[in-house]
C-alpha positions in Angstrom: 75.1 47.3 136.7 78.0 49.6 136.2 78.7 48.0 132.8 75.1 48.8 131.7 75.4 52.4 133.0 78.5 52.9 130.7 76.7 51.5 127.7 75.2 53.8 125.1 71.4 54.1 125.2 71.1 53.4 121.5 73.2 50.3 121.8 71.1 49.0 124.7 67.9 49.4 122.6 69.7 47.9 119.6 70.6 44.8 121.7 67.1 44.4 123.1 64.4 46.5 121.6 62.0 45.9 124.5 64.1 48.3 126.6 62.7 51.1 124.5 59.5 51.1 126.6 61.5 51.8 129.8 63.4 54.6 128.2 60.1 56.1 126.9 58.6 55.9 130.4 61.6 57.8 131.8 61.6 60.3 129.0 65.1 59.2 127.7 65.5 59.7 124.0 66.9 56.4 122.6 66.8 57.4 118.9 68.1 60.9 118.1 70.1 61.1 121.3 71.0 57.4 121.5 74.7 58.1 121.3 75.2 58.9 125.0 75.9 56.6 127.9 73.0 55.6 130.1 74.6 57.3 133.1 74.9 60.5 131.1 71.3 60.3 129.8 70.0 59.8 133.4 72.1 62.7 134.7 70.8 65.0 132.0 67.2 64.1 132.9 67.8 64.2 136.6 67.1 60.5 137.0 68.5 57.9 139.4 70.6 55.7 137.2 70.3 52.7 139.5 66.5 53.0 139.4 66.5 53.0 135.6 68.8 50.0 135.5 66.5 48.1 137.9 63.7 48.6 135.4 65.9 47.4 132.6 67.4 44.3 134.1 64.2 42.0 134.0 63.9 42.7 130.2 67.2 41.1 129.5 65.9 37.8 130.9 63.2 37.7 128.1 64.1 37.1 124.5 63.1 39.9 122.1 60.4 38.8 119.8 61.9 40.5 116.8 65.6 40.3 116.2 66.2 43.4 114.1 70.0 43.0 114.3 69.7 39.5 112.9 68.1 40.9 109.7 70.0 41.6 106.6 70.1 45.2 105.3 67.6 44.4 102.6 65.2 42.7 105.0 65.4 45.6 107.5 64.9 48.2 104.7 61.8 46.4 103.5 60.5 46.2 107.1 61.0 49.9 107.6 59.3 50.8 104.4 56.4 48.4 104.8 55.7 49.1 108.4 56.9 52.6 109.4 56.8 54.5 106.1 53.4 53.0 105.4 52.2 54.0 108.9 53.3 57.6 108.3 51.7 57.8 104.9 48.5 56.3 106.1 48.2 58.4 109.3 49.1 61.9 108.1 45.8 62.6 106.3 43.6 61.7 109.3 45.7 63.6 111.8 45.7 66.7 109.6 41.9 66.5 109.4 41.5 66.1 113.2 44.0 68.8 114.1 42.3 71.2 111.7 39.0 70.5 113.2 39.9 70.8 116.9 41.9 74.0 116.2 38.8 75.5 114.6 36.4 74.4 117.4 38.6 74.7 120.5 41.4 77.1 119.4 39.9 80.1 121.1 40.1 78.4 124.5 43.2 76.4 123.8 45.5 78.6 121.6 48.3 76.0 121.8 46.4 73.9 119.3 47.4 76.3 116.5 51.1 75.7 117.2 50.5 72.0 117.5 48.7 72.0 114.2 51.5 74.0 112.5 54.3 71.8 113.9 52.6 68.6 112.8 51.9 69.9 109.3 55.6 70.8 109.1 56.5 67.3 110.2 54.1 65.8 107.7 55.5 67.7 104.8 59.1 67.1 105.9 58.7 63.3 106.5 56.9 62.8 103.2 60.0 64.3 101.4 62.4 62.5 103.7 60.9 59.1 103.1 61.1 59.5 99.4 64.7 60.4 99.5 65.3 57.2 101.5 63.2 55.0 99.2 64.6 56.3 95.9 68.2 57.2 96.8 69.7 55.7 100.0 67.8 52.5 100.5 68.3 51.2 96.9 72.0 51.7 97.3 72.1 49.9 100.6 70.3 47.0 99.0 72.7 47.0 96.1 75.6 47.0 98.6 74.3 43.8 100.2 73.9 42.2 96.8 77.5 43.2 95.9 78.9 41.9 99.2 77.0 38.5 99.0 77.7 37.9 95.4 81.3 39.3 95.3 80.8 41.7 92.4 81.9 45.3 92.0 79.5 48.1 92.8 79.5 51.5 91.0 80.3 54.5 93.0 77.1 56.3 94.1 76.4 59.8 92.8 76.3 61.1 96.4 80.0 60.1 96.9 80.5 58.6 100.3 77.6 56.9 102.1 78.2 59.1 105.1 76.8 62.0 103.1 73.2 60.9 102.8 73.3 59.2 106.2 74.3 62.4 107.8 71.5 64.2 106.1 68.9 61.6 107.1 70.1 61.7 110.7 70.0 65.5 110.8 66.4 65.4 109.5 65.6 62.7 112.2 66.9 65.1 114.8 64.7 67.9 113.4 61.6 65.8 113.6 62.5 64.5 117.1 62.8 68.1 118.3 59.5 69.1 116.6 57.7 66.3 118.4 59.3 67.2 121.7 57.6 70.6 121.3 54.3 69.0 120.4 54.5 66.8 123.5 55.3 69.8 125.7 52.5 71.9 124.2 50.0 69.1 124.6 51.0 68.3 128.2 52.3 65.0 127.1 49.2 64.3 125.0 46.8 64.9 127.9 43.5 66.3 126.7 41.9 69.1 128.8 38.8 68.4 130.8 36.6 70.1 128.1 38.0 68.0 125.3 35.6 66.4 122.9 36.1 62.9 121.5 37.8 64.2 118.3 40.2 66.2 120.6 41.0 63.0 122.5 41.4 61.0 119.3 43.7 63.6 117.9 46.0 63.6 120.9 46.0 59.8 121.1 47.0 59.6 117.5 49.8 62.2 118.0 51.2 60.1 120.8 51.0 56.9 118.7 52.7 58.8 115.8 55.6 59.9 118.0 56.0 56.4 119.4 56.2 55.0 115.9 58.6 57.7 114.9 60.9 56.8 117.8 61.0 53.2 116.7 61.4 54.2 113.0 64.4 56.4 113.7 65.9 53.9 116.1 66.0 51.2 113.5 67.7 53.5 111.0 70.1 55.5 113.2 71.2 52.6 115.6 70.9 49.5 113.4 70.7 50.0 109.6 73.0 53.0 109.1 76.0 51.7 111.2 75.9 48.4 109.3 75.6 50.2 105.9 78.6 52.3 106.8 80.6 49.1 107.7 79.7 47.4 104.4 80.5 50.5 102.4 83.9 50.6 104.0 84.4 46.9 103.3 83.4 47.3 99.6 85.7 50.2 99.2 88.8 48.9 101.1 
């Protein structure tokens, strides 16, 4: 147990992705703040570390259905784009529509809806640009690095210099969106519709919660699995 307490949250989730559900239930950020030890994350949240560990232990007895760490970089990049980038692109238009509607109809009684709408629209615009930077700049180079490594041929230096540069930018943008959604969660009372909420209101909040859940997974796969491997390969190719 003590060994698990000293392990970084992001590494725990990287080793067994099913643990993400436990961290989400306890309000522990495993993506943007995954670089802290479990004991420190629990202390920050005012949680009993042993209680969290007791919830985690049974999960390690069950094999993870998807072995993300077993994927090559190209396979993981394709998964992120096909699953998470597609989800974001497909979901933004409907969520914008619903948030516009409930703010118009219910905004006088629930003024927090205006800020929720503004925050999500900012996220939508930022993520759209963010994903394009990944798809057209960083991800192609990561794929090229894997080809160079597997086929033992030289790779031209990227225009962005060291790979740490775009990765640092992507991680900073991940932090920004994580913080924005923490505000949305707080404003929406953890996506709990008020008693006078109409069906559209309830759908909008359910979609916001689903969007945040997907964003956590999305960021985790990049911050805790893809990017560290890409940095190791870059160092190997440039040694």
